C-alpha positions as CSV (number, residue, x, y, z in Angstrom):
1,M,-11.3,-34.7,1.1
2,T,-12.2,-31.5,-0.6
3,V,-12.0,-27.9,1.0
4,K,-14.9,-26.0,-0.4
5,I,-14.8,-22.2,-0.9
6,G,-17.5,-19.8,-1.1
7,L,-16.3,-16.9,-3.4
8,L,-17.9,-13.4,-2.9
9,G,-17.0,-11.7,-6.1
10,L,-16.1,-13.1,-9.6
11,G,-14.3,-10.1,-11.2
12,T,-10.7,-10.0,-12.1
13,V,-9.3,-11.4,-8.7
14,G,-12.1,-14.0,-8.4
15,S,-11.5,-15.3,-11.9
16,G,-7.7,-15.3,-11.4
17,L,-8.4,-17.4,-8.3
18,V,-10.6,-19.9,-10.1
19,T,-7.9,-20.1,-12.9
20,I,-5.0,-20.7,-10.6
21,L,-6.9,-23.5,-8.5
22,S,-7.6,-25.3,-11.8
23,E,-3.9,-25.0,-13.0
24,Q,-2.5,-26.1,-9.5
25,A,-5.3,-28.9,-8.7
26,A,-2.8,-31.7,-9.0
27,K,-0.3,-30.0,-6.7
28,F,-2.8,-29.0,-4.0
29,Q,-3.9,-32.7,-3.9
30,S,-0.3,-34.1,-3.7
31,Q,1.1,-31.7,-1.3
32,L,-1.9,-30.8,0.9
33,G,-3.5,-34.2,0.7
34,Q,-6.8,-32.6,-0.3
35,S,-8.4,-30.8,-3.1
36,V,-9.5,-27.2,-3.1
37,S,-12.5,-26.0,-5.0
38,V,-14.8,-23.2,-5.3
39,K,-18.4,-24.5,-4.7
40,S,-20.4,-21.2,-5.0
41,A,-19.8,-17.7,-6.3
42,L,-21.7,-14.6,-5.7
43,V,-22.3,-12.3,-8.8
44,H,-24.4,-9.4,-9.6
45,N,-25.7,-10.6,-12.9
46,L,-26.6,-14.2,-13.3
47,D,-27.2,-13.8,-17.1
48,K,-23.7,-12.6,-18.0
49,K,-21.5,-14.9,-19.9
50,R,-18.4,-16.0,-18.0
51,P,-16.0,-18.0,-20.2
52,G,-13.5,-19.9,-18.3
53,V,-15.5,-20.3,-15.2
54,P,-16.2,-24.1,-14.7
55,G,-19.8,-25.3,-14.8
56,T,-19.2,-27.1,-11.4
57,I,-19.3,-23.8,-9.6
58,T,-22.8,-22.6,-8.6
59,L,-23.5,-18.9,-9.3
60,T,-25.9,-17.2,-7.1
61,D,-26.9,-13.3,-6.5
62,Q,-28.1,-14.1,-3.0
63,V,-25.1,-13.9,-0.5
64,D,-26.9,-16.1,2.1
65,D,-26.8,-19.0,-0.2
66,I,-23.0,-19.0,0.4
67,L,-22.7,-17.7,4.0
68,T,-25.2,-20.3,5.4
69,D,-23.9,-23.4,3.2
70,P,-22.7,-26.0,5.8
71,D,-20.4,-27.5,3.1
72,I,-18.4,-24.3,2.7
73,Q,-15.4,-24.0,5.0
74,I,-13.7,-20.8,3.7
75,I,-15.3,-17.6,2.6
76,V,-13.2,-15.7,0.2
77,E,-14.2,-12.0,-0.3
78,V,-13.0,-10.1,-3.3
79,A,-16.1,-8.1,-4.0
80,G,-14.7,-4.9,-2.5
81,G,-16.5,-1.9,-0.6
82,I,-17.2,-1.5,3.0
83,E,-20.8,-2.1,3.2
84,P,-22.5,-4.6,3.0
85,T,-19.2,-6.5,2.8
86,D,-18.6,-5.9,6.4
87,Q,-21.9,-7.5,7.5
88,W,-21.2,-10.4,5.1
89,L,-17.9,-11.3,6.7
90,K,-19.2,-10.9,10.2
91,K,-22.0,-13.3,9.4
92,A,-19.6,-15.7,7.8
93,L,-17.4,-15.7,11.2
94,E,-20.6,-16.1,13.2
95,N,-21.6,-19.1,11.0
96,G,-18.1,-20.7,11.7
97,K,-16.4,-20.1,8.6
98,A,-12.8,-19.1,8.1
99,V,-12.5,-15.8,6.1
100,V,-9.9,-14.5,3.6
101,T,-10.4,-11.0,2.1
102,A,-8.5,-8.8,-0.4
103,N,-10.5,-5.7,0.8
104,K,-8.0,-3.0,1.9
105,D,-10.9,-0.5,2.4
106,L,-12.8,-2.9,4.7
107,I,-9.7,-4.0,6.8
108,A,-8.4,-0.4,7.2
109,S,-11.9,0.8,8.2
110,K,-13.5,-2.1,10.0
111,G,-10.5,-4.5,10.4
112,Q,-10.3,-4.2,14.3
113,E,-14.1,-5.1,14.5
114,L,-13.5,-8.3,12.4
115,I,-10.3,-9.1,14.1
116,A,-12.1,-9.1,17.5
117,L,-14.8,-11.2,16.3
118,A,-12.4,-13.7,14.6
119,E,-10.6,-14.1,18.0
120,E,-13.8,-14.6,19.8
121,K,-15.0,-17.3,17.4
122,Q,-11.4,-18.7,17.2
123,L,-11.4,-18.6,13.4
124,P,-8.8,-17.5,10.9
125,L,-9.2,-14.0,9.3
126,R,-6.4,-13.5,6.7
127,Y,-6.0,-10.6,4.4
128,E,-2.5,-10.6,2.8
129,A,-3.9,-9.5,-0.4
130,A,-5.2,-6.3,1.1
131,V,-1.7,-4.7,1.0
132,A,0.5,-4.4,-2.0
133,G,-1.2,-7.4,-3.9
134,G,1.5,-9.9,-4.9
135,I,4.1,-8.8,-2.3
136,P,3.8,-11.3,0.6
137,I,4.4,-8.5,3.2
138,L,1.9,-9.3,6.1
139,T,2.9,-12.9,6.3
140,N,6.6,-11.9,6.5
141,L,5.8,-9.3,9.2
142,D,3.9,-11.8,11.3
143,N,6.3,-14.7,10.8
144,Y,9.9,-13.8,9.8
145,Y,10.1,-10.6,11.7
146,F,8.4,-12.0,14.8
147,S,11.9,-12.2,16.6
148,D,13.1,-9.0,15.2
149,Q,12.3,-5.3,16.2
150,I,11.0,-3.3,13.4
151,T,12.0,0.3,13.8
152,G,10.2,1.7,10.6
153,L,8.8,0.8,7.3
154,A,8.2,2.9,4.2
155,G,7.2,2.3,0.6
156,I,5.4,2.5,-2.6
157,V,2.0,0.8,-2.4
158,N,0.0,2.3,-5.2
159,G,0.9,1.3,-8.8
160,T,-1.2,4.1,-10.4
161,T,0.7,6.9,-8.7
162,N,4.1,5.2,-9.2
163,Y,3.4,4.6,-12.9
164,I,2.4,8.4,-13.2
165,L,5.6,9.7,-11.5
166,S,7.7,7.4,-13.4
167,Q,6.5,8.5,-16.8
168,M,6.8,12.2,-15.7
169,A,10.4,11.6,-14.5
170,N,11.6,9.3,-17.5
171,K,9.7,10.7,-20.3
172,G,8.9,14.2,-19.3
173,L,5.2,13.9,-19.4
174,A,2.8,16.3,-17.7
175,Y,0.8,14.9,-15.0
176,E,-2.5,15.0,-16.9
177,T,-0.8,13.1,-19.9
178,A,0.8,10.5,-17.7
179,L,-2.7,9.9,-15.8
180,K,-4.6,9.4,-19.2
181,Q,-1.9,7.1,-20.3
182,A,-2.3,5.0,-17.3
183,Q,-5.9,4.8,-17.6
184,E,-5.7,3.7,-21.2
185,L,-3.4,0.9,-20.0
186,G,-5.6,-0.1,-17.1
187,F,-3.3,1.0,-14.4
188,A,-5.6,3.9,-13.3
189,E,-9.5,3.9,-12.7
190,S,-11.8,6.2,-14.7
191,D,-12.0,8.0,-11.4
192,P,-8.6,8.0,-10.0
193,T,-9.2,10.1,-6.9
194,N,-8.5,7.5,-4.3
195,D,-5.1,6.7,-5.9
196,V,-3.8,10.1,-7.0
197,A,-5.1,11.7,-3.6
198,G,-3.2,9.1,-1.5
199,I,-6.2,7.5,0.0
200,D,-5.6,4.0,-1.3
201,A,-1.8,4.1,0.0
202,A,-3.2,5.6,3.3
203,Y,-5.6,2.6,3.7
204,K,-2.6,0.2,3.3
205,A,-0.6,2.3,5.7
206,I,-3.3,1.8,8.4
207,I,-3.2,-1.9,8.0
208,L,0.6,-2.0,8.2
209,A,0.6,0.2,11.4
210,R,-1.9,-1.9,12.9
211,T,0.0,-5.1,12.0
212,V,3.4,-3.8,13.2
213,Y,2.8,-1.5,16.0
214,G,-1.0,-2.2,17.1
215,L,-2.0,1.4,16.1
216,D,-5.7,1.8,15.6
217,L,-5.9,4.7,13.0
218,T,-8.5,6.3,10.7
219,L,-7.8,8.5,7.7
220,E,-8.3,11.5,9.8
221,D,-5.5,10.8,12.2
222,F,-2.5,11.5,10.0
223,H,-1.2,13.5,7.1
224,I,-2.2,12.4,3.6
225,E,-1.1,14.1,0.5
226,G,-1.4,13.0,-3.1
227,I,0.5,13.7,-6.3
228,E,-2.0,16.0,-8.1
229,A,0.2,19.1,-7.5
230,I,3.5,17.4,-8.8
231,T,4.7,18.9,-12.0
232,P,7.6,18.2,-14.6
233,F,9.3,21.2,-13.0
234,D,9.3,19.7,-9.6
235,I,11.0,16.6,-11.0
236,E,13.4,18.8,-13.0
237,A,14.4,20.6,-9.8
238,L,14.9,17.5,-7.9
239,D,17.1,16.0,-10.6
240,Q,19.5,18.8,-10.0
241,L,20.2,17.2,-6.6
242,K,20.3,13.7,-8.1
243,M,17.0,13.2,-6.4
244,T,13.5,12.2,-7.5
245,T,10.0,12.0,-6.0
246,K,7.8,8.8,-4.9
247,L,4.5,8.7,-3.2
248,L,5.5,7.0,-0.1
249,F,3.8,5.8,3.0
250,E,6.2,6.3,6.1
251,I,5.6,4.5,9.5
252,R,8.3,5.0,12.2
253,E,8.6,4.2,15.8
254,L,10.2,7.2,17.3
255,D,10.1,5.9,20.9
256,D,7.9,3.5,23.1
257,R,4.9,5.9,22.8
258,H,5.4,8.0,19.8
259,Y,5.1,7.1,16.1
260,Q,5.3,8.8,12.7
261,V,2.6,8.0,10.2
262,Q,2.1,9.8,6.8
263,V,1.5,9.4,3.1
264,A,2.9,12.1,0.9
265,P,5.3,12.6,-2.2
266,A,8.8,12.5,-0.7
267,A,12.2,13.7,-2.2
268,L,14.7,10.8,-2.1
269,S,18.1,10.2,-3.4
270,K,18.4,8.4,-6.8
271,S,20.6,6.0,-4.9
272,N,17.9,5.0,-2.5
273,L,16.5,1.5,-3.1
274,L,12.9,2.9,-3.5
275,A,13.9,5.3,-6.1
276,S,14.6,2.5,-8.6
277,I,11.1,1.1,-8.3
278,E,9.5,2.1,-11.6
279,N,6.0,2.1,-13.2
280,E,3.2,0.0,-11.5
281,T,5.6,-2.0,-9.3
282,N,5.2,-1.8,-5.5
283,A,7.8,-2.0,-2.9
284,I,8.2,-1.8,0.9
285,A,11.4,-1.2,2.7
286,I,11.5,-2.6,6.3
287,E,14.1,-1.2,8.8
288,S,14.8,-3.6,11.8
289,K,17.4,-4.1,14.5
290,N,18.7,-7.4,13.4
291,L,18.5,-7.1,9.5
292,G,18.9,-3.4,8.9
293,T,16.9,-2.5,5.7
294,S,15.3,-5.1,3.6
295,L,13.3,-4.3,0.5
296,F,10.2,-6.3,-0.7
297,A,9.2,-5.6,-4.2
298,G,6.7,-6.9,-6.8
299,P,3.4,-6.5,-8.5
300,G,0.9,-4.4,-6.4
301,A,-2.2,-5.4,-8.1
302,G,-3.6,-7.6,-11.0
303,G,-5.8,-10.6,-11.2
304,R,-3.3,-13.3,-11.0
305,A,-1.0,-11.5,-8.4
306,T,-3.7,-10.7,-6.0
307,A,-5.3,-14.2,-6.5
308,Q,-1.9,-15.6,-5.5
309,A,-1.9,-13.6,-2.2
310,V,-5.5,-15.0,-1.6
311,L,-4.4,-18.5,-2.3
312,A,-1.5,-18.3,0.0
313,D,-3.9,-17.3,2.7
314,I,-6.1,-20.3,1.9
315,V,-3.2,-22.7,2.0
316,A,-2.2,-21.2,5.4
317,I,-5.7,-22.0,6.8
318,I,-5.7,-25.6,5.4
319,Q,-2.2,-26.2,6.9
320,G,-3.4,-24.8,10.2
321,Q,-0.8,-22.0,10.3
322,K,-1.0,-19.9,13.3
323,Q,-1.8,-16.3,12.8
324,A,-0.6,-13.4,15.0
325,L,-3.6,-11.1,15.1
326,P,-2.4,-7.5,16.2
327,S,-3.1,-6.3,19.8
328,I,-4.1,-2.7,19.8
329,Q,-2.1,-0.1,21.8
330,K,-4.2,2.2,23.9
331,D,-1.5,4.8,24.9
332,Y,0.3,6.3,21.9
333,Q,0.7,9.5,20.0
334,L,1.5,10.3,16.5
335,K,4.1,13.1,15.8
336,Q,6.9,14.1,13.4
337,P,10.5,13.0,13.8
338,A,12.7,15.5,15.8
339,K,14.8,16.1,12.7
340,Q,14.0,15.9,9.0
341,A,15.8,16.9,5.8
342,H,14.1,19.1,3.3
343,V,14.4,20.3,-0.3
344,F,13.6,24.0,-1.1
345,V,13.3,25.3,-4.7
346,L,13.8,29.0,-5.2
347,A,13.2,31.3,-7.9
348,G,16.2,33.2,-9.2
349,T,19.9,32.5,-8.7
350,G,23.0,34.0,-7.0
351,N,21.9,33.3,-3.4
352,N,25.3,31.3,-2.9
353,F,24.1,28.7,-0.5
354,E,27.3,27.0,0.1
355,K,27.5,23.8,2.2
356,S,27.2,24.2,6.0
357,D,25.6,22.7,9.0
358,L,22.3,23.3,7.6
359,V,22.8,22.9,3.7
360,E,24.0,19.7,2.3
361,E,23.9,20.7,-1.3
362,G,22.7,23.6,-3.5
363,S,22.4,23.6,-7.2
364,S,21.4,26.8,-9.6
365,F,19.9,25.7,-12.9
366,Q,18.0,27.1,-15.8
367,A,14.7,25.3,-16.1
368,K,12.9,24.5,-19.3
369,D,10.7,27.5,-18.9
370,G,14.0,29.6,-19.4
371,R,14.1,31.0,-15.9
372,Y,16.7,30.5,-13.3
373,Y,16.2,28.6,-10.1
374,E,18.1,27.2,-7.2
375,A,17.4,23.8,-5.5
376,I,18.6,23.4,-2.0
377,L,18.9,20.2,0.0
378,T,19.2,20.8,3.7
379,S,20.7,18.5,6.5
380,A,18.3,17.1,9.1
381,L,16.7,20.1,10.8
382,T,15.0,20.5,14.0
383,A,11.5,22.1,13.8
384,K,13.0,25.4,15.0
385,Q,16.1,25.2,12.5
386,Y,13.5,24.5,9.8
387,S,11.4,27.4,10.7
388,N,14.2,29.8,10.9
389,F,15.9,28.6,7.8
390,K,12.7,28.8,5.8
391,A,12.1,32.4,6.9
392,E,15.7,33.2,5.9
393,L,15.1,31.7,2.4
394,S,11.8,33.7,2.1
395,Q,13.6,36.9,2.7
396,K,16.1,36.3,0.0
397,A,13.9,34.7,-2.9
398,S,10.6,33.4,-3.7
399,L,10.0,29.9,-2.4
400,V,8.5,27.8,-5.4
401,K,8.5,24.4,-4.0
402,E,9.2,22.4,-0.8
403,F,9.6,18.6,-0.1
404,T,10.3,16.6,2.8
405,C,13.0,14.0,2.4
406,Y,13.0,10.3,2.8
407,S,16.4,8.5,3.6
């Protein structure tokens, strides 16, 4: 028996899928007891030469040729975009086909509608590849952590921004120079706005928050901040405290009705596991009652890495693995934690902020611009303590930069 796939999109990921299927054909047959093949693929340009694509795959520019084909059991969507992709996948489910997608924008924006339809039709809808590419995070959250209680998760889920910040920290590059380098190496798009503004990471945070806690969020619901304003000076100042900065998503259960969700550059100790994640690598730290903190790291994008995640979903469908689709909470609120640590950078020196209940560490330094500054790491402060302490600092010196800490 052959499981036949309809492929919507034949770009980097789609081509990677075709390649791996060819390489692993014998393994699929021996271990699954059936072969897996792409019957048809949707493309924009039928005249484009596609070396490496087998002639056995029928190319079409008409999506209905695939969605209505009775021989196709699984629709794989790697075309991207929200519309008309949303309608394509709804039609696939209506026509009784299982769906696998790598489309984070779609799952973040329309995922709950698709999940509801998949449940109604009792069909698989899987999207492992939509979050952190080659890291099997959703499968682990659904299965391995089923018997555990997740108290929070945070991480680096955008390779572009992590590459830029790594180059700024390790080589002293300016933001603009590191971005241009990322574009030349293919780690950043020609228009990098969604990446550097934190939108890409926020979409993935929405999917994770829905998966773990059943939160139905939009981009307007929580704080999103990118890395455009990060400078070499910021990294230099954090270095005085043995800290660095990463663009992190953070999702925490504060109590049974309140959650923290945000995407922003955070200050973190260089001893923190996430601080060691460099360049385009992604990583997600999961905090749970039974396991403490576990770190999942790997490639966040790329043709083969993302195709591997897609294939894992295809195998799960063929094997009949049960899927825990999230149930949405109706009564919850987003808020910040009761206490948070902060880093303040002040112009000038001589303020003599010694260790106290509010100050963990302070460091005076001469920056590369020749001027003197002071970097201060606070303990975890309540909102009132934070407000009072910031006001006190502002009376003594000019506040140059501020970070919230992740620990």
